[in-house]
LOTORZA-797952 format. One line per 10 residues: number of its first residue (from 1); their letters; for each residue x, y, z of C-alpha. Coordinates in pm, whole numbers, plus 50000, padded with zeros to 5 digits. Layout:
LOTORZA-797952
NUM> a> X,Y,Z  ...
***
This chain:
LOTORZA-797952
1> mraerllavl> 48982,49078,50740  48779,48777,50852  48772,48612,50509  49151,48613,50501  49166,48466,50854  48917,48188,50770  49137,48090,50477  49440,48095,50708  49262,47868,50960  49167,47631,50680
11> mllkkhdrmt> 49526,47621,50552  49660,47551,50902  49418,47262,50945  49510,47125,50603  49883,47149,50675  49869,46993,51022  49694,46670,51117  49559,46838,51430  49589,47177,51596  49457,47325,51919
21> aaamadklgv> 49269,47654,51925  49553,47799,52135  49814,47705,51873  49611,47856,51588  49544,48171,51791  49916,48209,51851  49996,48161,51482  49737,48417,51367  49772,48669,51650  49411,48650,51768
31> sertilrdid> 49228,48515,52076  49121,48153,52127  48759,48272,52132  48805,48421,51785  48944,48091,51657  48649,47900,51804  48407,48137,51626  48600,48082,51303  48581,47704,51346  48203,47735,51389
41> alslsgvpvy> 48182,47950,51074  48379,47692,50873  48157,47412,50999  47840,47601,50908  47977,47664,50559  48023,47291,50503  48389,47240,50586  48416,46905,50772  48617,47020,51074  48576,46828,51399
51> aergrnggfa> 48713,46840,51756  48909,46562,51923  48904,46554,52302  49178,46444,52536  49538,46526,52614  49650,46529,52250  49323,46664,52115  49251,46960,51894  49075,47041,51570  49119,46846,51247
61> llpgyrtdlt> 48971,46812,50900  48789,46496,50800  49046,46269,50626  49035,46303,50251  48884,46653,50248  49027,46866,49966  49026,47245,49969  49004,47291,49592  48797,47612,49615  48604,47507,49304
71> gltldeatsl> 48333,47760,49383  48553,48053,49279  48485,48214,48943  48777,48344,48739  48686,48705,48821  48659,48628,49194  48992,48447,49196  49160,48728,49004  49019,48986,49244  49150,48794,49546
81> lagtgrldsp> 49490,48721,49400  49549,49067,49258  49425,49245,49567  49199,49477,49372  49006,49597,49677  49113,49870,49919  49415,49703,50075  49573,49778,50410  49910,49615,50354  50124,49425,50104
91> afaaamrkva> 50084,49115,50324  49719,49078,50220  49797,49050,49851  50080,48806,49928  49851,48592,50143  49584,48578,49875  49836,48451,49621  49871,48140,49837  49517,48055,49738  49653,47983,49390
101> aampeayrsr> 49794,47653,49510  49439,47528,49575  49270,47672,49267  49135,47469,48975  49408,47429,48714  49192,47594,48447  49201,47925,48636  49537,47919,48809  49776,48042,48541  49554,48329,48424
111> avraaarvlv> 49480,48448,48778  49846,48440,48884  49950,48634,48573  49687,48896,48658  49812,48913,49019  50163,48994,48895  50021,49307,48732  49934,49468,49069  50190,49589,49323  50094,49713,49670
121> rpegfvrspe> 50341,49952,49834  50298,50127,50173  50469,50443,50056  50364,50673,49774  50479,50987,49595  50219,51213,49756  49896,51174,49954  49565,51343,49884  49197,51242,49844  49144,51025,49537
131> kldalapvqq> 48865,51005,49280  48881,50659,49129  48605,50661,48868  48857,50542,48608  48996,50255,48814  48756,49979,48705  48815,50006,48326  49188,50059,48379  49208,49743,48592  49020,49547,48331
141> avfdgrrirl> 49255,49669,48058  49557,49568,48267  49424,49216,48326  49303,49166,47968  49616,49317,47810  49420,49577,47610  49521,49922,47492  49327,50219,47638  49235,50568,47525  49168,50834,47790
151> vyrrpgaepg> 49184,51198,47893  49464,51284,48137  49488,51595,48352  49837,51707,48447  49874,51975,48718  49898,52319,48560  49816,52195,48209  49508,52149,47994  49360,51796,47985  49491,51597,47691
161> grtldpvglv> 49420,51269,47516  49644,50966,47567  49660,50622,47409  49843,50386,47645  49955,50027,47666  49888,49926,48031  50168,49733,48203  50051,49714,48565  49898,49890,48863  50075,50012,49177
171> vagdvwylva> 49883,50091,49496  50111,50327,49692  49970,50444,50022  49617,50548,49928  49704,50633,49566  49665,50419,49253  49918,50452,48969  49919,50296,48624  50252,50189,48474  50204,50205,48098
181> nsqgveriyr> 50391,50232,47771  50330,50549,47574  50471,50533,47222  50719,50272,47341  50833,50463,47651  50742,50338,47998  50574,50606,48211  50366,50624,48528  50022,50786,48550  49801,50871,48846
191> vsrmsdvevl> 49463,50700,48802  49269,50979,48976  49377,51217,48696  49218,50998,48428  48872,51029,48277  48677,50904,47976  48867,50574,47974  48793,50356,47669  48924,50001,47650  49018,49937,47287
201> depaqrddev> 48991,49612,47099  49367,49615,47044  49634,49417,47233  49861,49621,47458  50219,49639,47341  50400,49509,47652  50631,49231,47765  50479,48901,47868  50647,48923,48211  50656,49226,48440
211> dleqawarhr> 50863,49331,48746  50654,49604,48907  50887,49631,49208  51170,49733,48976  50950,49968,48773  50817,50135,49088  51167,50183,49235  51291,50331,48908  51006,50582,48869  51007,50679,49236
221> aafrasfesi> 51380,50749,49225  51331,50963,48913  51045,51150,49083  51260,51233,49384  51553,51335,49166  51332,51589,48987  51330,51806,49300  51611,52012,49450  51646,51829,49780  51686,52031,50100
231> dvvidcaakd> 51893,51927,50402  51774,52046,50742  51940,52003,51082  51736,52008,51403  51788,51927,51770  51508,51730,51932  51433,51497,52222  51550,51136,52183  51188,51012,52195  51100,51223,51889
241> vdrflalaad> 51386,51115,51660  51195,50834,51485  50894,51057,51432  51100,51325,51254  51285,51068,51042  50949,50927,50930  50841,51272,50811  51143,51322,50586  51244,51161,50258  51576,51058,50414
251> ggadgdiddg> 51789,51135,50715  51966,51012,51023  52077,51099,51375  52413,51281,51390  52467,51222,51764  52371,51322,52117  52376,51681,52238  52345,51842,52580  52036,51787,52797  51972,51443,52649
261> gvrvrlrfad> 51873,51570,52306  51974,51437,51963  52096,51625,51656  51913,51499,51349  51979,51562,50980  51670,51547,50758  51635,51557,50379  51321,51689,50211  51211,51691,49846  51216,52070,49820
271> rqhatrvlwm> 51173,52395,50018  50795,52376,50022  50803,52020,50152  51049,52107,50430  50859,52418,50536  50517,52252,50543  50625,51939,50729  50838,52109,50994  50582,52383,51059  50316,52120,51129
281> aclesdyvmv> 50565,51920,51338  50629,52213,51570  50263,52198,51677  50318,51852,51825  50686,51830,51926  50946,52072,52057  51265,52107,51854  51532,52363,51767  51600,52455,51404  51979,52460,51360
291> epdwlreimr> 52006,52513,50985  51945,52635,50717  51910,53002,50810  51638,53077,50552  51411,52813,50708  51484,52941,51059  51372,53285,50944  51050,53152,50790  50963,52971,51112  51049,53274,51327
301> tramsiaeap> 50842,53509,51110  50538,53279,51116  50558,53232,51492  50592,53606,51554  50299,53680,51324  50076,53443,51520  50196,53572,51858  50145,53938,51765  49805,53895,51599  49535,54091,51791
311> lspgr> 49282,53888,51985  48927,53888,51857  48674,54103,52052  48565,53955,52382  48877,53739,52427
***
């Protein structure tokens, strides 16, 4: 994101007395031309950055310039620090928290506390398209520390009312989850299953400090443990080992086999998970199913059914 990079350029210039475009490009992983465009953008926005020619030249900020970011409102600072947009990686939220060091003191403590209530994780429980109509009021309740009332839809059950004390938000993959206390018990809720969210004029019953990393790890472990895990053994080419390991919940390579292949042990959440993932994988990579026998039979039956299906007329 360009806004993030402009802030990074500004921080580099503030930290160092002088830097060349080449040095900044190397630090930020972009081209020198990109850095020069960013320098122009900073200059046009009123940042007093100037170029010094010569052997030891480079770019520098006018002495005495302070990057206090006084133009930020509390809501804007909170949004940046908490990473409440559609984020691509945990690094973005971490980078934005660095802005706190330059924020006006009146906003800093509140914005940092709000940022601690959002965790960005690359991995999730499951992945599917999300409807996030409820996200805005849920976010506001998290930041303001207010209790919420809502309707929650659990798979296979009728929608039901909930009154929750929001603790924090976790962005896992493309999915938003709310960590909340329900009648004193910490639980996790998928935001896309919420509707009719009402922020109540009541303080949320929650601790002043929160460790979302710990809460996420605890709930994710419990989620995985709720399934009967399935171990699968396959033989595949060495170049495909990492790809298969990435598809499974856990696993590892057991060792080399003949013809340069590798025997790999994979663990899946349940039978449905193993069947779905490995059937799709066979469309892109060759492998041999070693065990279990029931999964070998499912794969064989599916393949035979496709091979023996009559061609449509004219084919």
